[in-house]
MDAnalysis code that builds the backbone (N, CA, C; Angstrom):
import MDAnalysis as mda
import numpy as np

u = mda.Universe.empty(696, n_residues=232, atom_resindex=np.repeat(np.arange(232), 3), trajectory=True)
u.add_TopologyAttr("name", ["N", "CA", "C"] * 232)
u.add_TopologyAttr("resid", np.arange(1, 233))
u.add_TopologyAttr("resname", ["UNK", "UNK", "UNK", "UNK", "UNK", "UNK", "UNK", "UNK", "UNK", "UNK", "UNK", "UNK", "UNK", "UNK", "UNK", "UNK", "UNK", "UNK", "UNK", "UNK", "UNK", "UNK", "UNK", "UNK", "UNK", "UNK", "UNK", "UNK", "UNK", "UNK", "UNK", "UNK", "UNK", "UNK", "UNK", "UNK", "UNK", "UNK", "UNK", "UNK", "UNK", "UNK", "UNK", "UNK", "UNK", "UNK", "UNK", "UNK", "UNK", "UNK", "UNK", "UNK", "UNK", "UNK", "UNK", "UNK", "UNK", "UNK", "UNK", "UNK", "UNK", "UNK", "UNK", "UNK", "UNK", "UNK", "UNK", "UNK", "UNK", "UNK", "UNK", "UNK", "UNK", "UNK", "UNK", "UNK", "UNK", "UNK", "UNK", "UNK", "UNK", "UNK", "UNK", "UNK", "UNK", "UNK", "UNK", "UNK", "UNK", "UNK", "UNK", "UNK", "UNK", "UNK", "UNK", "UNK", "UNK", "UNK", "UNK", "UNK", "UNK", "UNK", "UNK", "UNK", "UNK", "UNK", "UNK", "UNK", "UNK", "UNK", "UNK", "UNK", "UNK", "UNK", "UNK", "UNK", "UNK", "UNK", "UNK", "UNK", "UNK", "UNK", "UNK", "UNK", "UNK", "UNK", "UNK", "UNK", "UNK", "UNK", "UNK", "UNK", "UNK", "UNK", "UNK", "UNK", "UNK", "UNK", "UNK", "UNK", "UNK", "UNK", "UNK", "UNK", "UNK", "UNK", "UNK", "UNK", "UNK", "UNK", "UNK", "UNK", "UNK", "UNK", "UNK", "UNK", "UNK", "UNK", "UNK", "UNK", "UNK", "UNK", "UNK", "UNK", "UNK", "UNK", "UNK", "UNK", "UNK", "UNK", "UNK", "UNK", "UNK", "UNK", "UNK", "UNK", "UNK", "UNK", "UNK", "UNK", "UNK", "UNK", "UNK", "UNK", "UNK", "UNK", "UNK", "UNK", "UNK", "UNK", "UNK", "UNK", "UNK", "UNK", "UNK", "UNK", "UNK", "UNK", "UNK", "UNK", "UNK", "UNK", "UNK", "UNK", "UNK", "UNK", "UNK", "UNK", "UNK", "UNK", "UNK", "UNK", "UNK", "UNK", "UNK", "UNK", "UNK", "UNK", "UNK", "UNK", "UNK", "UNK", "UNK", "UNK", "UNK", "UNK", "UNK", "UNK", "UNK", "UNK", "UNK", "UNK"])
u.atoms.positions = np.array([
    [0.964, -1.434, 0.181],
    [0.142, -0.136, -0.306],
    [0.894, 1.206, -0.075],
    [1.716, 1.520, 0.841],
    [2.708, 2.381, 1.180],
    [3.595, 2.675, -0.597],
    [4.067, 1.665, -1.008],
    [4.893, 1.506, -2.434],
    [3.924, 1.869, -3.434],
    [2.516, 1.767, -3.390],
    [1.768, 2.512, -4.231],
    [1.443, 3.925, -4.330],
    [1.173, 3.995, -2.867],
    [1.051, 5.643, -2.515],
    [2.523, 6.443, -2.924],
    [3.550, 5.906, -3.047],
    [4.863, 6.152, -2.880],
    [4.912, 6.379, -4.786],
    [4.794, 5.560, -5.547],
    [4.539, 5.625, -6.674],
    [3.649, 6.550, -7.157],
    [2.519, 6.851, -6.815],
    [1.584, 7.675, -7.210],
    [1.675, 9.038, -6.871],
    [2.430, 9.251, -5.642],
    [3.212, 10.534, -5.533],
    [4.288, 10.981, -6.338],
    [5.185, 10.213, -6.622],
    [6.035, 10.392, -7.770],
    [5.214, 10.853, -8.979],
    [4.620, 9.881, -9.618],
    [4.002, 9.971, -10.846],
    [3.418, 11.955, -10.971],
    [2.655, 12.063, -9.860],
    [1.852, 12.973, -9.391],
    [2.642, 14.306, -9.802],
    [4.001, 14.076, -9.246],
    [4.871, 14.802, -9.012],
    [5.632, 15.317, -10.483],
    [5.968, 14.262, -11.056],
    [6.314, 14.665, -12.849],
    [5.329, 15.064, -13.386],
    [4.052, 14.975, -13.047],
    [2.695, 15.265, -13.979],
    [2.734, 16.909, -13.677],
    [2.534, 17.315, -12.279],
    [2.432, 18.744, -11.716],
    [3.442, 19.709, -11.893],
    [4.997, 19.125, -11.778],
    [5.948, 20.341, -11.794],
    [6.096, 20.812, -13.032],
    [5.732, 20.185, -14.147],
    [5.841, 20.832, -15.732],
    [4.474, 21.807, -15.758],
    [3.607, 21.590, -14.755],
    [2.591, 22.446, -14.978],
    [2.650, 23.911, -14.171],
    [2.911, 23.799, -13.461],
    [3.511, 24.850, -12.296],
    [4.314, 25.599, -12.861],
    [5.799, 24.753, -13.615],
    [6.514, 25.415, -14.359],
    [6.308, 26.420, -15.036],
    [5.281, 26.305, -15.936],
    [4.705, 26.773, -17.323],
    [4.055, 28.398, -16.395],
    [3.081, 28.111, -15.609],
    [2.578, 29.375, -15.033],
    [3.450, 30.167, -14.413],
    [4.473, 29.911, -13.543],
    [5.756, 30.465, -13.153],
    [6.356, 31.058, -14.061],
    [6.903, 30.586, -14.986],
    [7.705, 30.986, -16.191],
    [6.650, 32.476, -16.718],
    [5.430, 31.841, -17.203],
    [4.641, 32.859, -17.958],
    [4.402, 33.804, -17.301],
    [4.321, 34.093, -15.541],
    [4.048, 35.351, -15.168],
    [5.213, 35.581, -13.991],
    [6.152, 35.408, -14.475],
    [7.353, 35.722, -13.635],
    [7.496, 36.996, -13.298],
    [7.653, 37.689, -14.314],
    [7.861, 39.032, -14.163],
    [6.639, 39.937, -13.239],
    [5.675, 39.597, -13.555],
    [4.588, 40.223, -13.017],
    [4.659, 39.799, -11.558],
    [4.991, 38.545, -11.242],
    [4.693, 37.982, -9.486],
    [6.291, 38.840, -9.010],
    [7.292, 38.817, -9.683],
    [8.462, 39.902, -9.419],
    [7.850, 41.150, -8.975],
    [7.464, 41.587, -9.870],
    [7.167, 43.492, -9.866],
    [6.038, 43.374, -8.376],
    [5.356, 42.639, -8.456],
    [4.492, 42.506, -7.002],
    [5.110, 42.494, -6.128],
    [5.656, 41.541, -5.758],
    [6.613, 41.339, -4.479],
    [7.922, 42.840, -4.405],
    [8.337, 42.980, -5.303],
    [9.003, 44.152, -5.164],
    [8.285, 45.324, -4.541],
    [7.545, 45.791, -4.963],
    [6.354, 46.291, -4.504],
    [5.788, 46.523, -2.934],
    [5.682, 45.071, -2.705],
    [5.356, 44.849, -1.168],
    [6.461, 45.080, -0.288],
    [7.777, 44.979, -0.719],
    [9.011, 44.957, -0.041],
    [9.320, 46.271, 0.986],
    [9.445, 46.151, 2.535],
    [9.572, 47.661, 3.113],
    [10.808, 48.371, 2.603],
    [10.834, 49.697, 2.292],
    [11.257, 50.576, 1.297],
    [12.549, 50.464, 2.292],
    [12.723, 50.427, 3.727],
    [14.061, 50.601, 4.206],
    [14.852, 49.418, 4.214],
    [14.213, 48.144, 3.389],
    [14.979, 47.097, 3.287],
    [15.086, 46.543, 2.133],
    [14.274, 47.519, 1.424],
    [14.118, 47.051, 0.051],
    [15.491, 46.897, -0.927],
    [16.515, 47.503, -0.997],
    [17.718, 47.576, -1.734],
    [18.355, 46.109, -1.037],
    [18.498, 45.658, 0.312],
    [19.059, 44.718, 0.952],
    [18.372, 43.447, 0.429],
    [17.301, 43.153, 0.456],
    [16.712, 42.028, -0.002],
    [17.047, 41.688, -1.349],
    [16.677, 42.631, -2.321],
    [16.746, 42.545, -3.917],
    [18.191, 42.017, -3.959],
    [19.317, 42.973, -3.167],
    [20.827, 42.171, -3.208],
    [20.596, 40.815, -2.763],
    [20.201, 40.253, -1.770],
    [20.461, 38.623, -1.617],
    [19.544, 38.316, -2.423],
    [18.489, 38.453, -2.698],
    [17.740, 37.411, -4.001],
    [18.278, 37.281, -5.288],
    [18.993, 38.381, -5.393],
    [19.852, 38.303, -7.041],
    [21.152, 37.388, -6.710],
    [21.645, 37.169, -5.410],
    [22.717, 36.192, -4.858],
    [21.987, 34.976, -5.009],
    [20.974, 34.867, -4.707],
    [20.389, 33.392, -4.417],
    [20.190, 33.187, -5.903],
    [19.460, 33.841, -7.111],
    [19.433, 33.575, -8.006],
    [20.722, 33.299, -9.000],
    [21.655, 34.175, -8.678],
    [23.175, 33.597, -9.327],
    [23.526, 32.217, -8.780],
    [23.333, 31.946, -7.654],
    [23.840, 30.905, -6.924],
    [23.388, 29.594, -7.817],
    [22.107, 29.680, -7.753],
    [20.862, 28.396, -8.189],
    [21.094, 28.364, -9.411],
    [21.351, 29.207, -10.523],
    [21.991, 29.299, -11.666],
    [23.213, 28.770, -12.023],
    [23.796, 29.013, -11.225],
    [25.094, 28.445, -11.154],
    [25.317, 26.618, -10.679],
    [24.211, 26.171, -9.793],
    [23.832, 24.782, -9.399],
    [23.440, 24.429, -10.376],
    [22.169, 24.703, -11.401],
    [21.830, 24.259, -12.705],
    [22.877, 24.029, -13.611],
    [23.891, 24.924, -13.707],
    [25.068, 24.572, -14.642],
    [25.715, 23.840, -14.045],
    [26.182, 23.618, -12.783],
    [27.062, 22.485, -12.487],
    [26.182, 21.102, -12.520],
    [24.825, 21.072, -12.142],
    [24.267, 19.640, -12.424],
    [24.255, 19.484, -13.764],
    [24.285, 20.121, -14.744],
    [24.557, 20.095, -16.184],
    [25.322, 19.248, -16.559],
    [26.571, 19.958, -16.110],
    [28.085, 19.012, -16.349],
    [27.998, 17.938, -15.726],
    [27.258, 17.686, -14.561],
    [27.797, 16.526, -13.963],
    [26.989, 15.801, -14.715],
    [25.403, 15.806, -15.315],
    [24.775, 15.152, -16.278],
    [25.441, 14.329, -17.322],
    [26.214, 15.286, -18.173],
    [27.313, 15.722, -19.608],
    [28.295, 14.212, -19.072],
    [28.863, 14.427, -17.914],
    [30.142, 13.400, -17.725],
    [29.557, 12.285, -17.154],
    [28.508, 11.873, -16.603],
    [27.498, 10.560, -16.351],
    [27.541, 10.061, -17.614],
    [26.816, 10.972, -18.560],
    [26.191, 10.442, -19.708],
    [27.619, 9.446, -20.484],
    [28.389, 10.683, -20.711],
    [29.451, 9.934, -21.569],
    [30.272, 8.659, -20.639],
    [30.397, 8.961, -19.599],
    [30.974, 7.795, -18.872],
    [30.134, 6.643, -19.121],
    [28.666, 6.240, -18.696],
    [27.989, 5.344, -18.648],
    [28.076, 4.959, -20.128],
    [27.860, 5.590, -21.328],
    [28.016, 5.339, -22.616],
    [28.930, 4.737, -22.992],
    [30.325, 5.349, -22.696],
    [31.552, 4.531, -23.459],
    [31.846, 3.339, -22.327],
    [31.570, 3.458, -21.305],
    [31.704, 2.047, -20.260],
    [30.987, 0.854, -20.946],
    [29.534, 0.978, -21.136],
    [28.600, 0.071, -21.239],
    [28.914, -0.447, -22.960],
    [29.511, 0.454, -23.414],
    [30.087, 0.271, -25.224],
    [30.961, -0.601, -25.365],
    [31.765, -0.119, -24.193],
    [33.175, -1.019, -24.261],
    [32.988, -2.495, -23.803],
    [31.967, -2.584, -22.604],
    [31.473, -4.036, -22.432],
    [30.849, -5.280, -23.353],
    [30.405, -4.263, -24.561],
    [29.769, -4.938, -25.661],
    [28.257, -5.044, -25.659],
    [27.324, -3.940, -24.172],
    [26.242, -3.995, -24.306],
    [25.394, -3.221, -25.816],
    [24.439, -4.173, -25.983],
    [23.795, -3.716, -26.993],
    [23.057, -2.290, -26.193],
    [22.668, -1.215, -27.390],
    [21.792, -0.140, -26.946],
    [22.694, 0.577, -25.665],
    [24.091, 0.290, -25.327],
    [25.028, 0.741, -24.286],
    [24.702, 2.197, -24.422],
    [25.020, 2.902, -25.569],
    [25.098, 4.302, -26.011],
    [23.627, 5.020, -25.503],
    [22.592, 4.820, -25.566],
    [21.170, 4.695, -25.527],
    [20.994, 4.782, -24.087],
    [21.095, 3.795, -23.597],
    [21.004, 3.841, -22.283],
    [22.074, 4.536, -21.354],
    [23.358, 4.401, -21.607],
    [23.913, 5.502, -20.796],
    [23.760, 7.181, -21.341],
    [23.270, 7.426, -22.200],
    [22.900, 9.071, -22.211],
    [21.691, 8.996, -21.318],
    [20.622, 8.044, -21.492],
    [19.250, 8.088, -20.587],
    [19.638, 8.319, -19.053],
    [20.721, 7.448, -18.701],
    [21.029, 7.148, -17.219],
    [21.719, 8.836, -16.598],
    [22.655, 9.062, -17.585],
    [23.435, 10.405, -17.370],
    [22.220, 11.385, -17.591],
    [21.435, 11.570, -18.277],
    [20.804, 12.739, -18.473],
    [19.562, 12.907, -17.218],
    [19.285, 12.115, -16.878],
    [17.915, 11.967, -15.520],
    [18.875, 11.543, -14.334],
    [20.098, 11.907, -14.451],
    [20.943, 11.817, -13.369],
    [20.580, 12.942, -12.472],
    [20.044, 14.068, -12.835],
    [19.923, 15.217, -11.902],
    [18.686, 14.751, -11.008],
    [18.138, 13.860, -10.987],
    [17.187, 13.150, -10.113],
    [17.825, 12.211, -9.085],
    [18.403, 12.343, -7.902],
    [19.480, 11.768, -7.239],
    [18.934, 9.881, -7.280],
    [19.957, 9.158, -7.640],
    [19.706, 7.819, -7.673],
    [18.829, 7.238, -8.443],
    [18.158, 8.151, -9.281],
    [17.120, 7.717, -10.271],
    [17.859, 6.946, -11.401],
    [18.789, 8.095, -11.715],
    [19.307, 7.826, -13.297],
    [19.900, 6.548, -13.222],
    [20.827, 6.406, -11.800],
    [21.613, 5.069, -12.027],
    [20.979, 4.019, -11.754],
    [19.661, 4.049, -10.974],
    [19.010, 2.694, -10.510],
    [18.456, 2.227, -11.839],
    [17.710, 3.303, -12.948],
    [16.970, 3.127, -14.046],
    [18.114, 2.285, -15.142],
    [19.149, 2.994, -15.042],
    [20.111, 2.465, -15.891],
    [20.607, 1.257, -15.622],
    [20.842, 0.970, -14.546],
    [21.314, -0.619, -13.870],
    [20.288, -1.309, -14.293],
    [18.983, -1.162, -14.132],
    [18.061, -2.059, -14.424],
    [17.888, -2.425, -15.572],
    [18.152, -1.358, -16.526],
    [17.977, -1.946, -17.879],
    [19.387, -2.393, -18.552],
    [20.362, -1.952, -17.694],
    [21.710, -2.925, -18.274],
    [21.906, -4.179, -18.020],
    [21.486, -4.081, -16.903],
    [21.646, -5.823, -16.292],
    [20.191, -6.924, -17.231],
    [19.370, -6.149, -17.316],
    [17.837, -7.022, -18.089],
    [18.607, -7.232, -19.522],
    [19.128, -6.220, -20.031],
    [19.556, -6.439, -21.493],
    [21.044, -7.576, -21.579],
    [21.804, -7.296, -20.463],
    [22.797, -8.212, -20.303],
    [22.837, -9.773, -20.235],
    [21.471, -9.941, -19.495],
    [21.096, -11.081, -18.975],
    [20.570, -11.932, -20.369],
    [20.041, -11.351, -20.830],
    [19.590, -11.658, -22.352],
    [20.265, -11.955, -23.711],
    [21.793, -11.032, -23.560],
    [22.704, -11.023, -24.425],
    [23.762, -11.922, -24.341],
    [24.160, -12.111, -22.856],
    [25.392, -12.547, -22.575],
    [25.306, -13.917, -22.236],
    [25.928, -14.912, -22.242],
    [25.853, -16.183, -21.560],
    [26.841, -16.268, -20.335],
    [27.816, -15.380, -20.389],
    [28.602, -15.698, -18.828],
    [28.129, -14.591, -17.991],
    [28.557, -14.810, -16.625],
    [28.224, -13.691, -15.741],
    [29.028, -12.481, -15.663],
    [30.062, -12.609, -16.196],
    [31.041, -11.657, -16.150],
    [30.947, -10.339, -17.118],
    [30.229, -10.175, -18.085],
    [29.813, -8.891, -18.518],
    [28.557, -8.520, -17.764],
    [27.648, -9.170, -17.056],
    [26.476, -8.939, -16.260],
    [27.428, -8.240, -14.997],
    [28.221, -8.494, -14.119],
    [28.925, -7.946, -13.109],
    [29.599, -6.749, -13.431],
    [30.256, -6.831, -15.031],
    [30.847, -5.305, -15.150],
    [30.082, -4.542, -15.472],
    [28.685, -4.551, -15.969],
    [27.865, -3.616, -15.670],
    [27.302, -3.156, -14.834],
    [27.060, -4.081, -13.775],
    [26.599, -3.817, -12.143],
    [27.714, -3.030, -11.855],
    [28.986, -3.144, -12.024],
    [30.291, -2.477, -11.386],
    [30.313, -0.966, -12.036],
    [29.978, -0.714, -13.196],
    [29.839, 0.288, -13.867],
    [29.118, 1.521, -13.213],
    [27.827, 1.137, -12.981],
    [26.879, 1.874, -12.203],
    [27.392, 2.121, -10.857],
    [27.874, 1.271, -10.152],
    [28.476, 1.429, -8.742],
    [29.412, 2.258, -9.079],
    [30.639, 2.137, -9.943],
    [31.587, 3.245, -10.075],
    [30.746, 4.596, -10.290],
    [29.983, 4.670, -11.061],
    [29.540, 5.815, -11.533],
    [28.663, 6.403, -10.171],
    [27.899, 5.995, -9.565],
    [27.424, 6.710, -8.040],
    [28.485, 6.908, -7.437],
    [29.788, 6.168, -7.371],
    [30.831, 6.632, -6.475],
    [31.284, 7.853, -7.104],
    [31.494, 7.854, -8.443],
    [32.373, 9.071, -8.669],
    [31.126, 10.276, -8.800],
    [29.767, 10.388, -8.975],
    [28.880, 11.280, -8.549],
    [29.247, 11.753, -7.285],
    [28.680, 10.899, -6.358],
    [28.587, 11.677, -4.885],
    [29.997, 11.924, -4.340],
    [31.029, 11.663, -4.608],
    [32.195, 11.577, -3.817],
    [32.938, 12.785, -4.980],
    [32.975, 12.831, -6.177],
    [34.130, 13.713, -7.007],
    [32.977, 14.893, -7.796],
    [32.492, 14.184, -8.664],
    [31.415, 15.096, -9.497],
    [30.402, 16.275, -8.837],
    [29.992, 15.877, -7.920],
    [28.742, 16.546, -7.060],
    [29.469, 17.513, -6.514],
    [30.168, 17.266, -5.638],
    [31.187, 18.284, -4.676],
    [31.827, 19.152, -5.144],
    [32.664, 18.797, -6.610],
    [33.702, 19.729, -7.173],
    [32.773, 20.822, -8.236],
    [32.164, 19.650, -9.006],
    [31.507, 20.756, -10.102],
    [30.587, 21.741, -9.594],
    [29.526, 21.102, -8.705],
    [28.490, 21.784, -8.232],
    [29.266, 22.595, -6.962],
    [30.110, 22.249, -6.318],
    [30.207, 22.871, -4.882],
    [30.987, 24.030, -5.106],
    [31.975, 23.957, -6.310],
    [32.730, 25.044, -7.031],
    [32.027, 26.343, -7.359],
    [31.179, 25.811, -8.103],
    [30.285, 26.530, -9.004],
    [29.417, 27.236, -7.827],
    [28.836, 26.898, -6.753],
    [28.067, 27.845, -6.075],
    [28.922, 28.241, -4.942],
    [29.834, 27.784, -4.235],
    [30.898, 28.206, -3.526],
    [30.428, 27.637, -2.309],
    [30.216, 26.328, -1.984],
    [30.347, 25.661, -1.225],
    [31.147, 24.397, -0.788],
    [31.815, 24.144, -0.116],
    [32.747, 23.127, 0.294],
    [32.027, 21.843, 0.126],
    [33.063, 21.188, -0.407],
    [32.529, 19.472, -1.026],
    [31.669, 18.828, 0.229],
    [32.217, 19.022, 1.507],
    [31.922, 18.483, 2.559],
    [30.484, 18.681, 3.156],
    [30.170, 20.308, 2.810],
    [28.833, 20.782, 2.975],
    [28.118, 20.251, 1.764],
    [28.508, 19.832, 1.002],
    [27.545, 19.208, -0.394],
    [27.203, 17.804, 0.237],
    [28.262, 16.957, 0.556],
    [27.790, 15.769, 1.011],
    [26.960, 15.767, 2.368],
    [26.935, 16.667, 3.087],
    [26.458, 16.774, 4.554],
    [24.878, 17.150, 3.680],
    [25.039, 17.987, 3.312],
    [23.302, 18.572, 2.744],
    [22.737, 17.391, 2.192],
    [23.315, 16.391, 1.569],
    [22.758, 15.349, 0.604],
    [22.093, 14.163, 1.662],
    [23.211, 13.931, 2.379],
    [22.959, 12.786, 3.683],
    [21.838, 13.664, 4.630],
    [21.539, 14.544, 5.063],
    [20.786, 15.141, 5.917],
    [19.528, 15.327, 5.464],
    [19.289, 15.610, 3.771],
    [17.999, 15.765, 3.398],
    [17.851, 14.270, 3.413],
    [18.151, 13.368, 2.721],
    [17.956, 12.080, 2.511],
    [17.410, 11.343, 3.723],
    [18.186, 11.592, 5.005],
    [17.795, 11.093, 6.246],
    [16.639, 11.515, 6.767],
    [16.464, 12.828, 6.573],
    [15.162, 13.611, 6.948],
    [13.811, 13.450, 6.483],
    [13.991, 13.411, 4.926],
    [12.971, 13.671, 4.509],
    [12.612, 12.629, 3.260],
    [13.914, 11.684, 3.287],
    [13.940, 10.779, 1.979],
    [14.253, 11.253, 0.611],
    [13.393, 10.718, -0.217],
    [13.943, 10.877, -1.666],
    [13.668, 12.374, -2.225],
    [12.431, 13.075, -1.182],
    [12.284, 14.812, -1.618],
    [13.418, 15.553, -1.033],
    [13.622, 15.068, 0.021],
    [14.973, 15.569, 0.779],
    [16.320, 15.704, -0.202],
    [16.637, 14.640, -0.581],
    [17.645, 14.434, -1.454],
    [17.494, 15.378, -2.773],
    [16.552, 15.272, -3.273],
    [16.048, 16.403, -4.497],
    [16.137, 17.903, -4.144],
    [15.933, 18.113, -2.890],
    [15.873, 19.702, -2.557],
    [16.942, 19.889, -1.830],
    [18.034, 19.034, -1.336],
    [18.920, 19.235, -0.480],
    [20.230, 20.599, -1.028],
    [20.496, 20.437, -2.266],
    [21.304, 21.202, -2.888],
    [20.731, 22.555, -3.003],
    [19.580, 23.052, -3.536],
    [19.097, 23.980, -3.629],
    [18.578, 24.813, -1.887],
    [18.370, 24.130, -1.364],
    [18.020, 24.653, 0.198],
    [19.540, 25.019, 0.406],
    [20.554, 24.081, 0.273],
    [21.892, 24.720, 1.105],
    [22.327, 25.691, 0.313],
    [22.228, 25.767, -1.083],
    [22.623, 26.884, -1.370],
    [21.992, 28.514, -0.998],
    [20.751, 28.458, -0.856],
    [19.954, 29.539, -0.236],
    [20.328, 29.833, 1.207],
    [20.713, 28.823, 1.834],
    [21.123, 28.990, 3.384],
    [22.159, 29.474, 3.371],
    [23.351, 28.809, 2.355],
    [24.556, 29.789, 2.442],
    [24.674, 31.042, 1.951],
    [23.758, 31.648, 1.159],
    [23.750, 32.783, 0.680],
    [23.250, 33.639, 2.013],
    [22.370, 33.486, 2.923],
    [21.903, 33.930, 3.958],
    [23.289, 33.644, 5.174],
    [23.689, 32.625, 5.152],
    [24.738, 32.609, 5.984],
    [25.746, 33.839, 6.248],
    [26.237, 33.631, 4.673],
    [27.425, 34.909, 4.328],
    [26.730, 36.296, 4.678],
    [25.481, 36.362, 4.204],
    [24.850, 37.663, 4.605],
    [25.060, 38.294, 6.341],
    [24.707, 37.224, 7.176],
    [24.697, 36.998, 8.351],
    [25.696, 37.437, 9.080],
    [27.104, 36.917, 8.383],
    [28.151, 36.919, 8.628],
    [28.860, 38.457, 8.365],
    [28.251, 38.800, 7.104],
    [28.949, 40.372, 6.548],
    [28.174, 41.112, 7.731],
    [27.032, 40.682, 8.160],
    [26.543, 41.823, 9.263],
    [27.362, 41.387, 10.336],
    [27.146, 40.514, 10.865],
    [28.374, 40.235, 11.760],
    [29.599, 41.173, 11.812],
    [30.002, 40.915, 10.901],
    [31.630, 41.704, 10.983],
    [31.703, 43.167, 10.514],
    [30.050, 43.699, 10.650],
    [30.041, 44.878, 10.967],
    [29.549, 45.733, 11.853],
    [29.200, 44.691, 12.948],
    [28.662, 44.847, 14.268],
    [29.339, 45.001, 15.303],
    [29.164, 45.634, 16.322],
    [29.875, 46.371, 17.379],
    [30.387, 44.965, 18.338],
    [29.586, 43.816, 18.209],
    [29.575, 42.520, 18.936],
    [30.842, 41.828, 18.137],
    [31.437, 42.120, 17.071],
    [32.646, 41.958, 16.372],
    [33.688, 42.823, 16.763],
    [33.407, 43.997, 16.589],
    [34.504, 45.060, 16.805],
    [34.830, 45.362, 18.284],
    [33.564, 45.229, 18.975],
    [33.853, 45.781, 20.364],
    [33.865, 46.799, 20.553],
    [35.084, 47.702, 21.457],
    [35.452, 48.924, 21.594],
    [36.766, 49.328, 20.816],
    [36.902, 48.287, 19.942],
    [38.187, 48.650, 19.461],
    [37.752, 49.274, 18.035],
    [38.698, 50.107, 17.541],
    [38.289, 51.164, 16.351],
    [38.913, 50.367, 15.084],
    [37.928, 49.837, 14.334],
    [38.572, 49.351, 12.807],
    [39.575, 49.771, 12.371],
    [40.647, 49.299, 11.787],
    [41.475, 50.019, 10.916],
    [41.154, 50.622, 9.696],
    [39.789, 49.966, 9.284],
    [39.674, 50.527, 8.019],
    [38.453, 51.555, 8.105],
    [38.443, 52.649, 7.434],
    [37.686, 53.755, 7.622],
    [36.109, 53.386, 7.161],
    [36.036, 52.028, 6.296],
    [34.624, 51.699, 5.960],
    [34.472, 50.165, 6.396],
    [33.982, 49.959, 7.594],
    [33.628, 48.571, 7.824],
    [32.713, 47.672, 7.090],
    [31.672, 48.407, 6.381],
    [31.060, 47.664, 5.425],
    [31.785, 47.131, 4.292],
    [32.594, 48.317, 3.733],
    [33.707, 47.520, 2.705],
    [34.274, 46.496, 3.134],
    [35.004, 46.168, 4.463],
    [35.844, 45.322, 4.557],
    [35.236, 43.982, 4.821],
    [33.732, 44.111, 5.496],
    [32.893, 42.941, 5.283],
    [32.271, 42.115, 4.058],
    [32.121, 43.222, 3.251],
    [31.643, 42.616, 2.142],
    [32.647, 42.146, 1.074],
    [34.359, 42.601, 1.540],
    [35.325, 42.016, 0.973],
    [35.770, 40.779, 1.213],
    [35.344, 40.647, 2.650],
    [35.887, 39.300, 3.097],
    [34.586, 38.306, 2.761],
    [33.122, 38.488, 2.853],
    [32.300, 37.744, 2.423],
    [31.503, 37.521, 1.067],
    [32.099, 38.589, -0.026],
    [31.750, 38.076, -1.212],
    [32.533, 38.095, -2.301],
    [34.179, 37.806, -1.649],
    [35.446, 37.608, -2.371],
    [35.045, 36.204, -3.379],
    [34.866, 34.963, -2.441],
    [34.254, 33.814, -2.985],
    [33.071, 33.644, -3.930],
    [32.120, 34.710, -3.720],
    [30.992, 34.823, -4.600],
    [31.316, 35.221, -5.919],
    [32.319, 36.065, -6.023],
    [32.535, 37.157, -7.029],
    [33.543, 36.248, -7.972],
    [34.332, 35.166, -7.419],
    [35.069, 34.324, -8.240],
    [34.480, 33.414, -8.664],
    [33.399, 32.987, -7.704],
    [32.563, 31.470, -8.301],
    [31.475, 31.888, -9.028],
    [30.893, 32.800, -9.062],
    [29.711, 32.718, -9.792],
    [29.642, 33.648, -11.028],
    [30.529, 34.595, -11.054],
    [30.732, 35.602, -12.068],
    [31.216, 34.747, -13.246],
])
């Protein structure tokens, strides 16, 4: 019963997401203008600045995830073809392209590949090699590609990337893994903003006069240097 509900929820998510995305894209400018008009004037500039940073970070996340998908698609396609699996290129491309959904690409690719290899090969060696390819692909994605390509793009340390994925998965399951990185990116932007404010505050400086004539510039240089290097 629970598995049926899980499948139904997953299918409904696949159907509803494109519809919601269509209406959001169509009315996005109108929504943004409305929200701008509701912002408190005193904090409007600060809020817009942080939202723009979030937008840049999420765009970098999408680009990084795209690079991960391309690398995995090439890895799976070349490896499966080298083993001699029929339709290895198609299965590899499919597995890599949908790898933006955590674990789904590897699981479906492994199922299709093992299924084809059982009917194609007479020995167990190619079947074991096919299974090993997707095992290595998961290790490559989780321990190198995602932390480096995505982490470097959004300015997050690889340890935080892995921690976000593990925390999201343990707390909210598949949905948590799917949303872990976007949430981590947003949290990182707010954390940098909070640290910048802290470095400007009397809590940090105390009664000691800052060496710079402009505390705000010092704080912004400290907290946004990584953003400027990674997101531009």
